[in-house]
C-alpha positions as CSV (number, residue, x, y, z in Angstrom):
1,M,-0.1,-0.4,0.0
2,P,1.9,3.4,-0.9
3,R,3.0,5.4,1.8
4,L,1.5,8.7,1.0
5,S,-2.0,9.6,0.9
6,A,-4.7,12.1,-1.1
7,D,-6.9,12.7,2.3
8,T,-4.1,13.3,5.4
9,P,-0.6,14.5,4.5
10,F,2.5,12.6,6.3
11,L,3.6,14.9,8.9
12,H,6.9,13.4,10.8
13,P,5.7,13.5,14.5
14,E,8.8,15.7,15.4
15,A,7.2,18.3,12.4
16,E,5.9,21.2,14.0
17,V,2.9,22.5,11.5
18,K,0.9,25.7,12.3
19,A,-1.8,27.7,10.2
20,T,-0.9,25.4,7.2
21,T,-2.8,23.4,4.2
22,F,-1.9,20.8,2.1
23,G,-3.1,19.4,-1.0
24,T,-3.2,15.6,-1.6
25,Y,0.4,12.9,-1.2
26,C,2.5,15.5,0.6
27,E,4.9,15.1,3.4
28,V,6.8,17.1,6.1
29,G,9.9,15.7,7.3
30,R,11.5,15.0,10.8
31,G,12.3,18.3,12.5
32,S,10.6,20.5,10.1
33,R,8.8,23.9,11.5
34,I,6.0,24.9,8.6
35,Q,3.8,27.7,9.3
36,N,0.9,30.2,7.3
37,S,2.0,28.5,4.2
38,T,0.5,26.4,1.7
39,F,1.5,22.9,0.0
40,G,0.2,22.5,-3.7
41,D,-0.4,18.7,-4.6
42,Y,2.4,15.7,-4.1
43,S,4.8,18.7,-2.3
44,Y,7.1,17.5,0.4
45,C,10.4,18.9,2.5
46,D,12.6,16.5,3.7
47,R,13.8,17.2,7.4
48,Y,14.6,20.4,9.0
49,A,13.2,22.7,6.9
50,D,12.1,26.1,8.3
51,V,8.9,26.9,5.9
52,A,7.2,30.3,6.9
53,N,4.6,32.3,4.6
54,T,5.0,30.8,1.8
55,D,3.3,29.5,-1.0
56,V,4.4,25.9,-2.4
57,G,2.9,24.9,-5.7
58,K,2.5,21.2,-6.7
59,F,5.6,18.7,-6.8
60,A,7.9,20.9,-5.2
61,N,11.2,19.0,-3.9
62,I,12.4,20.7,-0.6
63,A,15.7,19.4,0.5
64,S,16.8,18.9,4.0
65,Y,17.6,22.2,5.9
66,V,16.0,24.6,3.6
67,R,14.7,27.4,5.0
68,L,12.2,29.4,3.5
69,G,10.5,32.9,4.6
70,A,13.7,33.7,6.9
71,T,12.1,36.6,9.1
72,D,13.7,39.9,9.3
73,H,14.6,41.9,12.5
74,P,13.5,45.9,12.8
75,M,16.4,47.5,11.6
76,H,14.8,51.3,11.7
77,T,13.9,51.0,16.0
78,A,16.9,51.7,18.6
79,S,16.8,48.3,19.1
80,M,16.6,44.7,16.5
81,H,15.9,42.7,19.6
82,H,12.6,40.8,19.7
83,F,11.9,42.2,23.3
84,L,10.4,44.8,21.6
85,Y,7.9,42.3,19.5
86,R,7.4,39.6,21.8
87,S,7.4,41.6,24.8
88,D,4.9,39.3,26.8
89,D,7.9,37.2,26.9
90,Y,9.7,39.5,29.1
91,W,7.0,41.8,30.8
92,D,3.4,40.8,32.2
93,G,1.0,42.7,30.2
94,A,3.4,43.8,27.5
95,G,1.1,41.8,24.4
96,V,3.0,41.2,21.3
97,D,3.3,43.8,18.6
98,E,1.0,42.6,16.4
99,D,1.4,45.4,13.4
100,F,4.6,44.1,13.3
101,F,4.0,40.0,13.2
102,A,1.4,41.2,10.3
103,H,3.7,42.9,8.1
104,R,6.0,39.9,8.5
105,A,3.3,37.3,7.8
106,S,2.4,39.3,4.5
107,R,5.9,39.2,3.1
108,R,5.3,35.8,1.3
109,I,7.2,33.5,-1.2
110,T,5.8,31.7,-4.5
111,I,7.2,28.2,-5.2
112,G,6.2,26.9,-8.5
113,H,5.3,24.0,-10.0
114,D,8.0,21.1,-9.7
115,V,11.0,23.6,-8.4
116,W,14.0,21.6,-6.7
117,I,15.4,23.4,-3.7
118,G,18.6,22.3,-2.9
119,H,19.8,21.2,1.0
120,N,20.7,24.4,3.2
121,A,19.3,26.9,0.6
122,Q,17.5,29.9,1.8
123,V,14.9,32.1,-0.2
124,K,14.0,35.3,1.3
125,P,10.7,36.9,1.9
126,E,8.8,38.5,-1.3
127,V,10.5,36.3,-3.9
128,S,9.0,34.4,-6.9
129,I,10.6,31.0,-7.9
130,G,9.4,30.0,-11.7
131,H,7.9,26.6,-12.4
132,G,10.8,24.0,-12.8
133,A,13.6,25.8,-11.5
134,I,16.0,24.7,-9.7
135,I,17.9,26.0,-6.1
136,A,21.4,24.9,-5.6
137,S,22.7,23.8,-2.4
138,G,23.7,26.4,-0.3
139,A,22.2,29.2,-2.5
140,I,20.6,32.5,-1.1
141,V,17.8,33.4,-3.5
142,T,17.2,37.1,-2.9
143,K,15.5,37.7,-6.4
144,D,12.8,36.0,-8.1
145,V,14.0,33.2,-10.3
146,A,12.7,32.8,-14.0
147,P,11.7,29.3,-14.6
148,Y,13.4,26.3,-15.7
149,T,16.7,28.3,-14.7
150,I,19.2,26.9,-12.3
151,V,20.7,29.4,-10.0
152,A,23.9,29.0,-7.5
153,G,25.4,31.0,-5.3
154,V,25.2,34.0,-2.5
155,T,23.8,35.8,-3.6
156,A,21.9,33.3,-6.0
157,Q,22.9,33.7,-9.7
158,P,21.8,32.3,-12.6
159,L,23.5,29.4,-13.9
160,R,21.9,28.1,-17.0
161,R,18.5,27.4,-18.3
162,R,17.5,23.2,-17.2
163,F,15.7,23.2,-20.9
164,S,15.6,26.0,-23.5
165,E,13.1,29.0,-23.4
166,S,11.0,27.2,-26.2
167,V,11.0,23.7,-24.3
168,A,10.2,25.5,-21.2
169,D,7.3,27.4,-22.5
170,R,5.8,24.1,-23.8
171,M,6.4,22.7,-20.8
172,I,4.5,25.4,-19.0
173,A,1.7,25.1,-21.7
174,L,1.4,21.3,-21.0
175,A,0.9,21.5,-17.2
176,W,1.0,17.6,-16.0
177,W,1.5,19.1,-12.9
178,D,-2.3,19.2,-13.0
179,W,-2.9,16.0,-14.4
180,D,-5.5,13.4,-12.1
181,H,-3.8,10.8,-10.1
182,D,-4.6,7.8,-12.7
183,R,-3.3,10.0,-15.9
184,L,0.4,10.4,-14.0
185,R,0.5,6.8,-12.8
186,A,-0.3,6.0,-16.4
187,A,2.6,8.3,-17.7
188,L,5.1,7.1,-15.2
189,P,7.2,4.7,-17.6
190,D,7.4,7.8,-20.0
191,F,8.4,10.5,-17.1
192,R,11.2,7.8,-16.0
193,A,12.3,6.9,-19.7
194,M,11.8,9.8,-21.8
195,P,13.7,13.6,-22.1
196,A,11.7,16.4,-21.6
197,E,11.5,17.0,-25.6
198,A,10.3,13.1,-26.7
199,F,7.7,13.4,-23.5
200,L,6.3,17.1,-25.0
201,E,6.1,15.3,-28.5
202,K,4.0,12.6,-27.2
203,Y,1.4,14.0,-24.9
204,E,0.9,17.8,-26.3
205,G,-2.5,17.6,-27.7
206,A,-3.0,14.1,-25.9
C-alpha cells in the first residue's frame, strides 16, 4: 500500500506545523517547522526544513535544512531584539506587536510547480521561484528566479537554463502537474524514461 495519501498529509511526529494547508500526497520531514503556508499536491520537504509565509506549488522538492521566508528584525528602531515584538515573553501585560507580526506574515514567497530547492538553501521573503526552477545547495536567493532556470551562490545568480526557453514554454503549456493521479500513473514509464522534448512530443495535444 502507498505510504502517502490523497486524504491526509504525512507529517513526521517531530514536525511542527501551524496555520498551513496541504494538498494531496504531501509530506513533511522530521524536525521541520512549517507555518502560515500552503503546500500544493505532491509537494514535500525533507528533514529540518523551516518554511514560513510561503505558497508552495505542486510537486515541489524541498531538501533538508532549507529555509524559506527567513524573518527579518526591525532595523529602523533603536533595538532589533525581539523584546520589541515578543514583549510578553519579558513582561506581564506587555503584549505582542501585532502590526509587526502582520507585516512579517504578509511578505510571502511563491514557489512554482516542479521546483527543486537544494540542501541548506535559503529563499528570502517576497521572492518568486518560477515553475521547474532549481535552487542549488547552499544558495541564498534574494531575487525572483525565472522558470526552468538553475541558480547558485551567495547571493544566487543564474547558472544556466534547465530547458531552452521554447521547451520551458511548452512544458508550462502542457501543465502535467494538473493531471489527475491515474493519468500520472499511466504516464509514469514515460516520465522515467523519456527526455523532456520526447515527452512533450508524445503528450502535447493528447
